[in-house]
N, C-alpha and C positions, 0 to 999 in steps of 0.2 A: 690169759698170760700175754697175749699180743698187745693188749691195752697197756699193761704195765711196762712192757718193753718199749712201746711207742712213747709213753710218758717219760721213761728214763732217757731215751735218746733225745727227745725234744728238750728236756730240761738240761741235759749235758751240753747239747749244741746251742741252746739259747744263752747259756752262761758265757760262752766264748765271746760273742759280740758285745754282751753286756759288760764284761770285764774290759774289753777294748774301749768301749764308750766311757767307762768309768775312768780309765787311764787318761783319755783325752780330756774329759771334763775336769780331771784332777791336775792337769798340767799347770794351771795358774796357782795351784796350792804350793808350788815350790817357792813362791814368794809371798804368799798370804795364807791366812788361816781359813779353814773350811766354814761354809755357811751351814745352817741347821739342816737344809735339804740335802747337802752333800754327805753329811754324817748319816742321815736316814737312808740315803741311796746305798752307801757303803755297807751299812748294817743289813740292808735287804739283800745285797750281793753275798754277804757272808752266809745268810740263811739259805739262799739258793744253792750256794756251793756245798754247804753241809747236806742239804736235802739231796742234791745230785750225787754226791759222793756216797752217801749211805744207801740210796736207792740203787746205785750202780753196783756197789759191793753185794748187797742183798740179792740182787738179780743174778749176778755172776755166780755167787755161791749156790743159789738154789738151782739155776739152770745148768751152768757149766761145771759145777763142782769145784770151783776155785777161781781166783783172780791172779793174773800175773803179778809178781811182787813189784815190778817196776811201775806198773800201772797204778797199783795201790799206793806206792810211795809218792808218786807225783800228785795224786788226788789228796792224800793226807797232808802233804807238805803245803799244798795250796790252801786247804782249809785252815791249817794251823797258822799260817802267816796272816791270812785275812782275819781270822778270829782274834789273834793276838793284837794286831794293829787296831781292830775295832775297840779293844779295851783301853786304848790310849786317850779316848775322848775325855773331856772334863767330867769327873765323877765316875769314870769307867773302872772296871775291876782291875785292870793291869796298872793303870795310872795310880790308883790308891795303894797298890802293893809295892810300888817302886820308892826307894828312899829319895831319889832325885828324879822327878818326872821331867820329861823333855818340855822345853818352853814352847816349841811349835810342833804341831802334829800334822800340818799340811803336807810336808815332804814325805812323811811316813805313809800317808794315804795314797799319794801318787805312786811311790815305789812299790807299795804292796799291791796296788791295782795292776801295775805294769808286770811285776813278777808273777802275780796271780794269773794274768793273761798268758804269759809264756808257759808257766807250769801247767795250766789247764789245757793248753794246746797239746802239750806233750801227753797229758792224761788221756786226751781223746785219741791221739796217734798210737799210743801203746796199748790201747784197749781194743784195737782191731782184731 
């Protein structure tokens, strides 16, 4: 059980600087479109956020008997924002479902990374 707890803590803490780095790397996307590596990096962060959130919730429900609602809300909101914006890429699930897709997705990637960083920070703080 200690290994699962350590893995969860490492994953949750690793994602915070990764989201900060993503926001910094996405800063130029306010004026241009993302390169293929930036889209892959963002999708990787989405996967890490999902894994960290699910692992954290499972661990908290198994060990602690529940998770604080605010902690769960911050984590879920982070994952939903990141996952939604990841679907805006050309050919993405969200882009195909919109009647009028956005012309540029670069700013969305930056703001999602920035908001994800702030929300994940709160996710960590409320989980103490």
